[in-house]
DSSP file (Angstrom, degrees, kcal/mol; ACC not computed):
  #  RESIDUE AA STRUCTURE BP1 BP2  ACC     N-H-->O    O-->H-N    N-H-->O    O-->H-N    TCO  KAPPA ALPHA  PHI   PSI    X-CA   Y-CA   Z-CA
    1    1 A M     >        0   0    0      0, 0.0     4,-1.6     0, 0.0     3,-0.3   0.000 360.0 360.0 360.0 -31.9   22.5   24.0   45.6
    2    2 A M  H  >  +     0   0    0      1,-0.2     4,-2.3     2,-0.2     5,-0.2   0.871 360.0  57.9 -59.6 -36.9   22.5   26.0   48.8
    3    3 A A  H  > S+     0   0    0      1,-0.2     4,-2.3     2,-0.2    -1,-0.2   0.881 104.3  50.8 -62.9 -37.7   18.7   26.1   48.7
    4    4 A Y  H  > S+     0   0    0     -3,-0.3     4,-2.2     2,-0.2    -1,-0.2   0.849 108.5  52.2 -70.1 -32.8   18.5   22.3   48.7
    5    5 A G  H  X S+     0   0    0     -4,-1.6     4,-2.1     2,-0.2    -2,-0.2   0.915 111.3  46.8 -65.0 -43.0   20.8   22.2   51.7
    6    6 A L  H  X S+     0   0    0     -4,-2.3     4,-2.5     2,-0.2    -2,-0.2   0.881 110.6  53.0 -65.3 -37.6   18.5   24.6   53.6
    7    7 A L  H  X S+     0   0    0     -4,-2.3     4,-2.6     2,-0.2    -2,-0.2   0.911 107.5  51.4 -63.6 -41.6   15.5   22.5   52.5
    8    8 A A  H  X S+     0   0    0     -4,-2.2     4,-2.4     1,-0.2    -2,-0.2   0.917 111.3  47.5 -61.0 -43.0   17.2   19.4   54.0
    9    9 A L  H  X S+     0   0    0     -4,-2.1     4,-2.4     2,-0.2    -2,-0.2   0.886 110.8  52.0 -64.8 -38.4   17.8   21.2   57.3
   10   10 A A  H  X S+     0   0    0     -4,-2.5     4,-2.4     2,-0.2    -2,-0.2   0.915 110.6  48.1 -62.9 -42.6   14.2   22.5   57.2
   11   11 A I  H  X S+     0   0    0     -4,-2.6     4,-2.8     2,-0.2     5,-0.2   0.925 111.8  48.6 -65.1 -44.9   12.9   18.9   56.7
   12   12 A V  H  X S+     0   0    0     -4,-2.4     4,-2.4     1,-0.2     5,-0.2   0.903 112.1  49.9 -62.4 -40.6   15.1   17.5   59.5
   13   13 A S  H  X S+     0   0    0     -4,-2.4     4,-2.4     2,-0.2    -2,-0.2   0.917 112.8  46.6 -63.3 -43.0   13.9   20.3   61.8
   14   14 A E  H  X S+     0   0    0     -4,-2.4     4,-2.4     2,-0.2    -2,-0.2   0.916 113.8  46.9 -66.9 -43.0   10.3   19.6   61.0
   15   15 A V  H  X S+     0   0    0     -4,-2.8     4,-1.9     2,-0.2    -2,-0.2   0.904 113.7  48.2 -66.9 -40.6   10.6   15.9   61.4
   16   16 A T  H  X S+     0   0    0     -4,-2.4     4,-2.2    -5,-0.2    -1,-0.2   0.907 111.3  51.3 -64.5 -40.9   12.5   16.3   64.7
   17   17 A G  H  X S+     0   0    0     -4,-2.4     4,-1.6     1,-0.2    -2,-0.2   0.893 108.5  51.4 -61.5 -40.0    9.8   18.7   65.9
   18   18 A S  H  X S+     0   0    0     -4,-2.4     4,-1.4     2,-0.2    -1,-0.2   0.868 107.5  53.1 -64.9 -36.2    7.1   16.2   65.0
   19   19 A T  H  X S+     0   0    0     -4,-1.9     4,-1.6     1,-0.2     3,-0.3   0.923 110.0  47.0 -64.3 -43.6    8.9   13.6   67.0
   20   20 A F  H  X S+     0   0    0     -4,-2.2     4,-1.8     1,-0.2    -1,-0.2   0.787 101.8  66.7 -67.6 -26.1    9.0   15.9   70.0
   21   21 A L  H  <>S+     0   0    0     -4,-1.6     5,-0.7     2,-0.2     4,-0.4   0.910 103.0  45.7 -59.9 -41.5    5.3   16.6   69.3
   22   22 A V  H ><5S+     0   0    0     -4,-1.4     3,-1.3    -3,-0.3    -1,-0.2   0.926 113.1  50.2 -63.7 -44.6    4.6   13.0   70.3
   23   23 A K  H 3<5S+     0   0    0     -4,-1.6    -2,-0.2     1,-0.2    -1,-0.2   0.724  98.3  67.5 -67.7 -21.5    6.9   13.3   73.3
   24   24 A S  T 3X>S-     0   0    0     -4,-1.8     4,-1.9     8,-0.2     5,-1.6   0.670  94.7-142.4 -73.7 -14.9    5.1   16.5   74.4
   25   25 A E  T <45S-     0   0    0     -3,-1.3     3,-0.3    -4,-0.4    -3,-0.1   0.951  76.4 -33.5  50.6  58.2    2.0   14.5   75.2
   26   26 A G  T  4<S-     0   0    0     -5,-0.7    -1,-0.2     1,-0.2    -4,-0.1   0.838 114.5 -60.1  71.1  33.5   -0.4   17.1   74.0
   27   27 A F  T  45S+     0   0    0     -6,-0.3    -1,-0.2     2,-0.1    -2,-0.2   0.787 108.9 120.5  62.2  31.2    1.8   20.0   75.1
   28   28 A T  T  <5 +     0   0    0     -4,-1.9     2,-0.5    -3,-0.3    -3,-0.2   0.555  59.3  69.5 -96.5 -10.2    1.6   18.8   78.7
   29   29 A K  S  ><S-     0   0    0     -5,-1.6     4,-1.8     1,-0.2     5,-0.2  -0.947  72.7-152.0-111.5 121.8    5.4   18.3   79.0
   30   30 A L  H  > S+     0   0    0     -2,-0.5     4,-2.6     2,-0.2     5,-0.2   0.922  86.9  50.2 -62.1 -52.1    7.4   21.5   79.0
   31   31 A G  H  > S+     0   0    0      1,-0.2     4,-2.2     2,-0.2    -1,-0.2   0.945 115.6  40.2 -56.5 -56.3   10.7   20.4   77.5
   32   32 A P  H  > S+     0   0    0      0, 0.0     4,-2.2     0, 0.0    -1,-0.2   0.852 114.0  55.9 -62.8 -32.3    9.4   18.6   74.5
   33   33 A S  H  X S+     0   0    0     -4,-1.8     4,-1.9     2,-0.2    -2,-0.2   0.915 108.6  46.5 -65.2 -42.8    6.8   21.4   74.0
   34   34 A V  H  X S+     0   0    0     -4,-2.6     4,-2.6     1,-0.2     5,-0.2   0.905 110.4  53.9 -64.4 -41.4    9.5   24.0   73.8
   35   35 A A  H  X S+     0   0    0     -4,-2.2     4,-3.0    -5,-0.2     5,-0.3   0.904 106.6  52.5 -59.6 -41.8   11.5   21.8   71.5
   36   36 A V  H  X S+     0   0    0     -4,-2.2     4,-2.6     1,-0.2     5,-0.3   0.946 111.5  45.6 -58.4 -49.6    8.4   21.6   69.2
   37   37 A I  H  X S+     0   0    0     -4,-1.9     4,-1.9     2,-0.2    -2,-0.2   0.918 116.5  44.5 -62.9 -45.2    8.0   25.4   69.0
   38   38 A V  H  X S+     0   0    0     -4,-2.6     4,-2.4     2,-0.2    -2,-0.2   0.942 115.9  46.0 -65.4 -48.3   11.8   26.0   68.4
   39   39 A L  H  X S+     0   0    0     -4,-3.0     4,-2.6    -5,-0.2    -2,-0.2   0.891 113.8  47.6 -66.9 -39.9   12.2   23.3   65.8
   40   40 A F  H  X S+     0   0    0     -4,-2.6     4,-2.6    -5,-0.3     5,-0.2   0.877 110.8  53.0 -68.1 -35.6    9.1   24.2   63.9
   41   41 A S  H  X S+     0   0    0     -4,-1.9     4,-2.2    -5,-0.3    -2,-0.2   0.929 111.6  45.8 -62.1 -44.8   10.1   27.9   63.9
   42   42 A I  H  X S+     0   0    0     -4,-2.4     4,-2.8     2,-0.2     5,-0.2   0.934 112.2  52.1 -61.6 -46.2   13.5   26.9   62.5
   43   43 A A  H  X S+     0   0    0     -4,-2.6     4,-2.4     1,-0.2    -2,-0.2   0.921 112.8  43.2 -58.8 -46.8   11.9   24.7   59.9
   44   44 A F  H  X S+     0   0    0     -4,-2.6     4,-2.1     2,-0.2    -1,-0.2   0.846 112.4  52.8 -73.0 -32.6    9.5   27.4   58.7
   45   45 A Y  H  X S+     0   0    0     -4,-2.2     4,-1.4    -5,-0.2    -2,-0.2   0.954 112.1  45.9 -62.9 -48.0   12.2   30.1   58.7
   46   46 A L  H  X S+     0   0    0     -4,-2.8     4,-2.2     1,-0.2     3,-0.4   0.910 111.4  52.0 -61.6 -42.1   14.4   27.8   56.6
   47   47 A L  H  X S+     0   0    0     -4,-2.4     4,-2.2     1,-0.2    -1,-0.2   0.884 104.9  56.7 -61.1 -37.5   11.5   27.0   54.2
   48   48 A S  H  < S+     0   0    0     -4,-2.1    -1,-0.2     1,-0.2    -2,-0.2   0.830 109.6  45.6 -64.3 -30.1   10.8   30.7   53.8
   49   49 A Q  H >< S+     0   0    0     -4,-1.4     3,-1.2    -3,-0.4     4,-0.3   0.867 109.7  55.0 -76.6 -38.0   14.4   31.1   52.6
   50   50 A V  H >X S+     0   0    0     -4,-2.2     4,-2.7     1,-0.3     3,-2.3   0.896  99.0  60.4 -61.8 -42.5   14.2   28.1   50.3
   51   51 A I  T 3< S+     0   0    0     -4,-2.2    -1,-0.3     1,-0.3     5,-0.2   0.501  88.3  73.0 -73.7   0.3   11.1   29.4   48.4
   52   52 A K  T <4 S+     0   0    0     -3,-1.2    -1,-0.3    -5,-0.1    -2,-0.2   0.718 117.8  18.4 -74.5 -21.3   13.1   32.4   47.3
   53   53 A V  T <4 S+     0   0    0     -3,-2.3    -2,-0.2    -4,-0.3    -3,-0.1   0.744 124.2  52.0-115.9 -44.4   14.9   30.0   45.0
   54   54 A I  S  < S-     0   0    0     -4,-2.7    -1,-0.3   -51,-0.1    55,-0.1  -0.843  93.9-104.6-101.3 132.2   12.8   26.9   44.6
   55   55 A P     >  -     0   0    0      0, 0.0     4,-2.9     0, 0.0     3,-0.4  -0.224  30.6-118.6 -54.5 143.4    9.1   27.3   43.6
   56   56 A L  H  > S+     0   0    0      1,-0.2     4,-3.0    -5,-0.2     5,-0.3   0.885 111.0  52.0 -53.1 -47.7    6.8   26.7   46.6
   57   57 A G  H  > S+     0   0    0      1,-0.2     4,-1.8     2,-0.2    -1,-0.2   0.885 113.9  43.6 -60.7 -39.7    5.0   23.7   45.0
   58   58 A I  H  > S+     0   0    0     -3,-0.4     4,-2.3     2,-0.2     5,-0.2   0.935 114.9  48.3 -70.5 -47.4    8.3   21.9   44.3
   59   59 A A  H  X S+     0   0    0     -4,-2.9     4,-2.7     1,-0.2    -2,-0.2   0.907 113.9  47.4 -59.7 -41.9    9.8   22.8   47.7
   60   60 A Y  H  X S+     0   0    0     -4,-3.0     4,-3.0    -5,-0.3     5,-0.2   0.863 108.7  54.0 -71.2 -34.3    6.7   21.6   49.5
   61   61 A A  H  X S+     0   0    0     -4,-1.8     4,-2.7    -5,-0.3     5,-0.2   0.927 113.2  43.0 -62.8 -44.1    6.5   18.4   47.5
   62   62 A I  H  X S+     0   0    0     -4,-2.3     4,-2.7     2,-0.2     5,-0.5   0.939 114.3  51.4 -65.7 -46.0   10.1   17.6   48.5
   63   63 A W  H  X S+     0   0    0     -4,-2.7     4,-2.2    -5,-0.2    -2,-0.2   0.933 115.0  42.2 -53.7 -50.9    9.4   18.7   52.1
   64   64 A A  H  X S+     0   0    0     -4,-3.0     4,-2.6     2,-0.2     5,-0.2   0.930 116.0  47.5 -67.0 -46.5    6.3   16.5   52.3
   65   65 A G  H  X S+     0   0    0     -4,-2.7     4,-1.9    -5,-0.2    -2,-0.2   0.951 118.4  38.3 -62.2 -51.7    7.8   13.4   50.5
   66   66 A V  H  X S+     0   0    0     -4,-2.7     4,-2.8    -5,-0.2     5,-0.2   0.893 115.8  54.6 -67.8 -38.5   11.0   13.3   52.4
   67   67 A G  H  X S+     0   0    0     -4,-2.2     4,-2.6    -5,-0.5    -2,-0.2   0.899 107.3  50.1 -61.3 -41.3    9.3   14.3   55.7
   68   68 A I  H  X S+     0   0    0     -4,-2.6     4,-2.4     2,-0.2    -1,-0.2   0.923 112.1  47.8 -63.1 -44.3    6.8   11.4   55.3
   69   69 A I  H  X S+     0   0    0     -4,-1.9     4,-2.3    -5,-0.2    -2,-0.2   0.953 114.8  44.3 -62.8 -49.8    9.6    8.9   54.8
   70   70 A L  H  X S+     0   0    0     -4,-2.8     4,-2.6     1,-0.2     5,-0.2   0.896 113.6  51.0 -63.3 -39.6   11.7   10.1   57.7
   71   71 A T  H  X S+     0   0    0     -4,-2.6     4,-2.8    -5,-0.2    -1,-0.2   0.900 109.9  49.9 -64.8 -40.3    8.6   10.3   60.0
   72   72 A A  H  X S+     0   0    0     -4,-2.4     4,-2.1     2,-0.2    -2,-0.2   0.903 111.3  49.3 -64.1 -40.6    7.7    6.7   59.0
   73   73 A I  H  X S+     0   0    0     -4,-2.3     4,-2.6     2,-0.2     5,-0.3   0.928 113.1  45.9 -64.3 -45.1   11.2    5.5   59.7
   74   74 A I  H  X>S+     0   0    0     -4,-2.6     4,-3.0     1,-0.2     5,-1.1   0.912 110.9  53.9 -63.9 -41.9   11.2    7.3   63.1
   75   75 A G  H  <5S+     0   0    0     -4,-2.8     6,-2.8    -5,-0.2     4,-0.5   0.896 112.1  45.1 -57.6 -40.5    7.8    5.9   63.9
   76   76 A Y  H  <5S+     0   0    0     -4,-2.1     4,-0.5     4,-0.3    -2,-0.2   0.950 123.7  30.9 -69.1 -50.2    9.0    2.4   63.2
   77   77 A F  H  <5S+     0   0    0     -4,-2.6    -2,-0.2    -5,-0.1    -3,-0.2   0.854 130.5  30.8 -82.5 -36.0   12.3    2.5   65.1
   78   78 A V  T  <5S+     0   0    0     -4,-3.0    -3,-0.2    -5,-0.3    -2,-0.1   0.891 132.9  26.3 -90.7 -44.1   11.5    5.0   67.9
   79   79 A F  S   <S-     0   0    0     -5,-1.1    -3,-0.2    -4,-0.5    -2,-0.1   0.384  97.9-124.1-104.7   3.0    7.8    4.4   68.6
   80   80 A R        +     0   0    0     -4,-0.5     2,-0.6    -6,-0.3    -4,-0.3   0.859  54.9 155.3  57.2  39.3    7.6    0.8   67.3
   81   81 A Q        -     0   0    0     -6,-2.8    -1,-0.2    -9,-0.1     2,-0.2  -0.875  27.7-155.8 -99.0 117.9    4.8    1.7   64.8
   82   82 A S        -     0   0    0     -2,-0.6     2,-0.4    -3,-0.1    -5,-0.0  -0.575   4.6-138.0 -93.6 158.5    4.7   -0.7   61.9
   83   83 A L        -     0   0    0     -2,-0.2     2,-0.1     4,-0.0    -1,-0.0  -0.906  12.8-136.0-113.5 141.4    3.3    0.0   58.5
   84   84 A D     >  -     0   0    0     -2,-0.4     4,-2.2     1,-0.1     3,-0.2  -0.363  37.1 -91.7 -86.6 175.4    1.1   -2.3   56.4
   85   85 A L  H  > S+     0   0    0      1,-0.2     4,-2.7     2,-0.2     5,-0.2   0.888 124.0  52.0 -58.2 -45.4    1.6   -3.0   52.7
   86   86 A P  H  > S+     0   0    0      0, 0.0     4,-2.4     0, 0.0    -1,-0.2   0.894 110.4  50.0 -60.4 -36.8   -0.8   -0.3   51.5
   87   87 A A  H  > S+     0   0    0     -3,-0.2     4,-2.3     2,-0.2    -2,-0.2   0.923 112.0  47.0 -65.5 -43.3    1.0    2.3   53.6
   88   88 A M  H  X S+     0   0    0     -4,-2.2     4,-2.2     2,-0.2    -1,-0.2   0.890 112.1  50.4 -66.3 -38.7    4.4    1.3   52.3
   89   89 A L  H  X S+     0   0    0     -4,-2.7     4,-2.1     2,-0.2    -2,-0.2   0.917 110.0  50.9 -63.9 -42.2    3.1    1.3   48.7
   90   90 A G  H  X S+     0   0    0     -4,-2.4     4,-1.9    -5,-0.2    -2,-0.2   0.909 110.3  48.4 -61.2 -43.1    1.6    4.8   49.3
   91   91 A I  H  X S+     0   0    0     -4,-2.3     4,-2.6     1,-0.2    -1,-0.2   0.891 109.0  54.8 -64.4 -38.9    4.9    6.1   50.6
   92   92 A G  H  X S+     0   0    0     -4,-2.2     4,-2.4     1,-0.2    -2,-0.2   0.884 106.4  50.9 -60.9 -38.5    6.7    4.5   47.6
   93   93 A L  H  X S+     0   0    0     -4,-2.1     4,-2.2     2,-0.2    -1,-0.2   0.883 109.1  51.0 -65.8 -38.0    4.4    6.4   45.3
   94   94 A I  H  X S+     0   0    0     -4,-1.9     4,-2.2     2,-0.2    -2,-0.2   0.935 110.2  48.9 -63.9 -45.7    5.2    9.6   47.1
   95   95 A V  H  X S+     0   0    0     -4,-2.6     4,-2.5     1,-0.2    -2,-0.2   0.922 109.8  52.7 -59.0 -44.1    8.9    8.9   46.8
   96   96 A S  H  X S+     0   0    0     -4,-2.4     4,-2.6     1,-0.2    -1,-0.2   0.900 108.0  51.3 -58.6 -41.7    8.4    8.2   43.1
   97   97 A G  H  X S+     0   0    0     -4,-2.2     4,-2.4     2,-0.2    -1,-0.2   0.907 109.5  48.7 -63.0 -43.0    6.7   11.5   42.7
   98   98 A V  H  X S+     0   0    0     -4,-2.2     4,-2.3     2,-0.2    -2,-0.2   0.904 112.1  49.8 -64.4 -40.9    9.5   13.4   44.3
   99   99 A V  H  X S+     0   0    0     -4,-2.5     4,-2.5     2,-0.2     5,-0.3   0.932 110.6  49.5 -62.8 -46.1   12.1   11.6   42.1
  100  100 A V  H  X>S+     0   0    0     -4,-2.6     4,-2.6     1,-0.2     5,-0.6   0.920 111.0  50.3 -60.1 -44.3   10.1   12.4   38.9
  101  101 A I  H  X5S+     0   0    0     -4,-2.4     4,-1.5     1,-0.2     7,-0.2   0.937 114.9  42.8 -58.7 -47.3    9.8   16.1   39.9
  102  102 A N  H  <5S+     0   0    0     -4,-2.3    -1,-0.2     1,-0.2    -2,-0.2   0.817 121.2  38.6 -73.9 -30.4   13.5   16.3   40.6
  103  103 A L  H  <5S+     0   0    0     -4,-2.5    -2,-0.2    -5,-0.2    -1,-0.2   0.832 130.4  20.4 -87.7 -33.1   14.7   14.4   37.5
  104  104 A F  H  <5S+     0   0    0     -4,-2.6     2,-0.3    -5,-0.3    -3,-0.2   0.618  95.2  95.4-117.8 -15.2   12.3   15.5   34.9
  105  105 A S    ><< -     0   0    0     -4,-1.5     3,-0.5    -5,-0.6    -4,-0.0  -0.601  50.7-158.3 -85.6 139.8   10.7   18.8   35.8
  106  106 A N  T 3  S+     0   0    0     -2,-0.3     3,-0.4     1,-0.2    -1,-0.1   0.405  87.0  75.1 -86.9   1.1   12.0   22.1   34.6
  107  107 A S  T 3   +     0   0    0      1,-0.2   -49,-0.2    -6,-0.2    -1,-0.2   0.473  67.6  90.1 -90.1  -3.3   10.2   23.8   37.5
  108  108 A T  S <  S-     0   0    0     -3,-0.5    -1,-0.2    -7,-0.2    -2,-0.1   0.702  87.3-129.1 -76.1 -19.5   12.7   22.7   40.2
  109  109 A G              0   0    0     -3,-0.4    -1,-0.1   -55,-0.1    -2,-0.1   0.674 360.0 360.0  83.0  15.4   15.0   25.6   40.1
  110  110 A H              0   0    0     -8,-0.1    -3,-0.1  -109,-0.0    -4,-0.1   0.408 360.0 360.0-114.7 360.0   18.3   23.6   39.8
């Protein structure tokens, strides 16, 4: 269970880093640029610990799926970026895939 907690922290760090990536304006703003580097470093360190317990493919599927959802939510509320129906359906399929992996796969390591 500890690995899933670390994975959640890794995902939050990566999504927060991606948010600062937008704010860095192509690495032209120092504060947000430093935040990107620090947050991505934390995210990848945590992911490196997670894959000691959870297989890489499973960990990355969860990372990507949850990261996409959180990034889309932040895009909508923070940057006022809306999604059309095909985008929302695609995200729904990703969520479905992560759920199937976690509920039915014996590869998840839990």
